[in-house]
N, C-alpha and C positions, 0 to 999 in steps of 0.2 A: 608462722608464729601465731600464738594464741591471741584471741581478742581480749578485751578488758571491759568489765562492767562497772568499775568504780575507780575513782582517782587514787593513785598510789604515789607517795613521795618518800624517798629513802636515799641513803648514801650508798654509792657503789664504787668499786675500783675495777680497773681494766688491766689486762695482761699485755705483754710485749708482742704477742703473736697476733697477726691480723685475723679478725673474725668477720664474717659477713652474714647479714640477715636483714629482714624487714619485719615490721609488726603492724597489727591491725588497729593501732591507736597512735595518737600523737605523743611526742616525747620532747620535753625540755631538758637540756643538759646545762648545769651550772657548775663550773670548775670551782673546787675548794682548794685543791692542791695538785700541782703537776699540770700536765696538758694531755690532750687526746688528738691523735691524727684521725681525721674522718674523710672518707672518700665517698662521694655520691656521683651520679652521672654528671660529668662535666665540671665537677668541683672537687678541690682538695684543700682542706683547711687544717691548721693546727690550732685547736681550741684551747685557749689559755685563760687566765684569770681576768682578762680585760673584756671578755665576751661571753655570751651564752649562745646556745644553738637550739633551734627547733627543727625536729625531724617530723614531717607529716606522715600519716598512715601510708603503709605499703611502699615506702621509698627504700629501695635496696641500698645498703650502705656497708662499707668496710670500716673497721675501727681498730685502733690499738693505742696503747700508751707506752712510751719509751722511758718513763721515769716513775718515781713513786707518785701515786695519784689518789685522789678522792673526789668524787663528783656528787652533787646533789641532783637527783633525777626525779622529774615530775612526769608521770605517765598519765595521759588524759584520754578517756574513752572517746570514740568517734562522735557520740551524740552530744558531746560538749563543744565540738568544733564546728566552724562554718563548713559549708559544702566543699569549697575548694581552698586548700591551704598549700603553701609551698615552703620549702626549707628556707630558714632565715638565720643569718649570722648576725647577732644583735650586740651592739656595744653596751657594756654594763655601765650606763650612766647612773645618775643619782637614783632615779626611779627604779631602774632594773636591779640595782644593788639593794635597794630597800625591799624589793620583791624577793630576792634571794634570802635576805635576812628573815623575812616573815615566813617563807617556806621552811627554812631551817628550824624556826621556832615551832611551827606546826608539826614538822616531822618528828620532833622530840616528845610530842604529846600523844600517848597511845589512845586509840579509839576516838580520835577527834575528827570524825568523818565530815560533819556538817561544815565546820570552819574551813577545812581543806577543800571541800567542794566549792564553797563560795570564793575562796582564794583562787582556785583553778579557773573559775569562770572569769574572774578579774584579769588573770594573766592572759587568757585567751583573747579577751577584749583588748587588752593592751597590745598584744601581738598584731591584731587587726588594724589598730590605729598607728602603728609604728611604720615609718618608711624604711625600706632596706637602705643600707648605708650608701650605696651608689646613687640612689635617687635623691637622698639628702645632699650628696655631693653635687649633683647636677643643679639643685635649687640654690646652692651656695656659690656655684662657679659658672653659671650658664653664660655670663658675660665674657668669659675667657674661652680660649680653645680647649676643648675636651676630646680626648681620643677614646675610642671604644676599648682599647687595651687598658687604659687607666681605670675605666669603670669596671671592666671584667676583673681586674686585679683586686679591686676593693671587695668584690663578692667572692673572690677565689674561684672564679669561673674561667673556662676557656672562652676567648672572644666570640667564637661562632655560637657556642652554647648560650653565652650571655645575651646575644642579639635575640635569639629565640625566646629566652626566659623573659627578657624585658618586654617584648611584644605581647607575650601571653599575659604578663602582669598588668601592663598599662593600656594595651590595645593600640599602641603606637610604636613606631620605630624610634630608636634613640635620636636620630636626626630630627624627626618630626616633633618629638617631645621637647627638645631643646629649642627648636625654632618657635614653637608655640609660647614658651616662656619668654623668649626674647621679644616676640611680637607684642605680647601682653605688656611687657615692661616699656616697650617703645611707645605704645598707645598711652600708657600712664604718664610717661614723661612729656609727651606732646600736649596732653590736656592739662596736666597739673603744674607744669613749669613754663617759663618763657625762654628756655634754653635754645640756643641756635642749633641748626642741624649738625653742625660740626661737633658741638659739645655732646649732643645725644648720641651721635655715631661713635664718638670716642668712648662714652660711658658704656655702650653696648658692645664694644670690642671690634668695631669695623675700622678698616684702614683709613677711610675718608668718608666725607658726607655723601659723595656721589654713589659709592657702593651701598651705603645705608639707604639712600633715596631709591635706588634701583631695586634693592631687596624688599623694601617696604611696599613699593608699587606693585611688584610681582606677587607679593603675599596678599595684599588688600585690594588691589585693583584701583588704587588711588594714591596720589603723591602724599607724603607725610605733611607737607605744608598745607595742602587742601584739607586733609583729615583734621588738622588742628583747627582750622577756621570753622569747619562744619560742626565740630564738637565743642567749640567754645562759645557757641551761640552768636 
């Protein structure tokens, strides 16, 4: 597929037949009407009006639409993108919905290159600061049991592929990432509250204070009670 030397923003529609390709530029897809089936390595999603999707350069993907459809497409040249980007299924919250609106406005203005370039840079920056939905889920639910299957389903990945994707993105396994969040919260509760070990262990989702104390000791090399005394002066 050809490369791109300038930002392109336009409306496109897709056919019912699966097509397959990749391109030498990044691409944002914003649904306006209908939905789009997208398959990438390890991932299958149905992109609808609740989300947008980013396809990084050179990612092979299959796509089709089974209904009447229209999408706003933003093609972004490689030199606008950070060195390493990955595909992202992004919820259209208030900010992303506003971005879609601004892009629609810019797409309707002919020869509006500078404004579109600036907006594209903003969108790419926003992509870099957005957590994938499954990582947001971990941060909101790390005190509860979380299965790999749950996280993989959020990203529409197969669990084995998700594990690899997560390690590549964060530098940590899912288990290690969650354990670090729990440990950080445990330290915070030990220092900032006078809660008992039972209450802290309950807050962090442990069965009892003994299992919490054993886990904390194995992680930090020190009992939580002693950690509290040492760090409260």
